[in-house]
Every structure is written in structure tokens, then in C-alpha cells.
C-alpha positions in Angstrom: 1.9 47.5 63.1 -0.4 46.9 60.1 0.9 46.5 56.6 -0.8 47.2 53.2 0.2 46.4 49.5 0.3 49.4 47.4 -3.0 48.7 45.6 -4.9 48.6 48.6 -2.9 51.6 50.1 -4.3 53.6 47.3 -8.0 52.6 47.7 -7.9 53.1 51.5 -5.4 56.1 51.8 -7.9 58.1 53.8 -8.4 55.4 56.3 -4.6 54.7 56.6 -3.9 58.2 57.2 -6.2 58.3 60.3 -4.6 55.3 61.5 -1.2 57.1 61.2 -2.8 60.3 62.9 -3.8 58.0 65.9 -0.3 57.0 66.3 0.0 53.6 64.2 2.9 53.0 61.8 1.9 51.4 58.5 4.2 49.3 56.4 3.8 49.5 52.6 4.4 46.2 50.8 5.4 46.0 47.0 5.9 43.5 44.3 4.7 39.8 43.9 6.1 38.8 47.1 4.7 41.8 49.0 8.1 42.8 50.5 8.0 45.9 52.9 9.6 48.8 51.1 8.5 51.9 53.1 6.8 52.8 56.3 4.3 55.7 57.2 4.8 56.7 60.6 3.2 59.8 62.6 5.0 62.9 62.5 4.5 63.7 66.1 4.1 61.4 68.8 1.7 61.5 71.6 4.0 61.6 74.7 2.6 60.1 78.1 3.0 62.3 80.9 5.7 60.2 82.7 9.3 59.7 81.7 11.7 57.0 82.3 14.6 58.0 84.7 17.0 55.4 83.6 19.4 54.5 86.5 17.5 56.5 89.0 14.2 54.7 88.6 12.8 53.7 92.0 15.5 56.0 93.7 14.2 59.5 92.7 10.8 61.3 91.9 10.5 64.3 89.7 7.4 66.4 89.7 6.7 69.8 88.0 4.2 72.2 89.2 0.9 72.4 87.3 1.7 76.1 86.7 5.1 75.4 85.3 5.4 77.0 82.1 8.0 78.1 79.6 8.2 81.8 78.5 7.8 82.7 74.6 11.5 83.4 74.4 12.3 79.9 75.7 9.9 78.2 73.4 11.5 80.2 70.5 14.8 79.1 71.4 13.8 75.4 71.0 13.1 75.7 67.2 
């Protein structure tokens, strides 16, 4: 995780937003002691294709067909 003081954040804001868009978290430092006061995190995280099965790890395997899709109604019900 990268950290930037407020002054540097102001001057490099566009560059910092690019970091956040690429999945990086950024801390904002404030004051003479440059203490962390806030964090900018991506709104959406990129998910890898694999999920951890928890206690079933190594005991089971789950796969989805490539043509597995949700209907429009199912997608609307998620929101």
C-alpha cells in the first residue's frame, strides 16, 4: 500500500486515481507527523477466477460450464 501526504496527493491526484483503478489502496497522510487519516480504495475489486472452498479445500472441485449465464431477472434481483 502506498501513502501520500495531502500536498502530494493534491498535485498527483490523477496519477493516484490511476493506481486505485488498478487495484491499489492508497493512504492519505496528514499533519506534521504525517499520520494516516484516510484510505482510498478501489470501488470494485477484480476477482480472480478461483474461489477458496474453505474446509473443502483439496476434497472437492467445483467447475462451471463456459456457457453458464444468469438471466436478466436473476441479475436484477441481485441489486
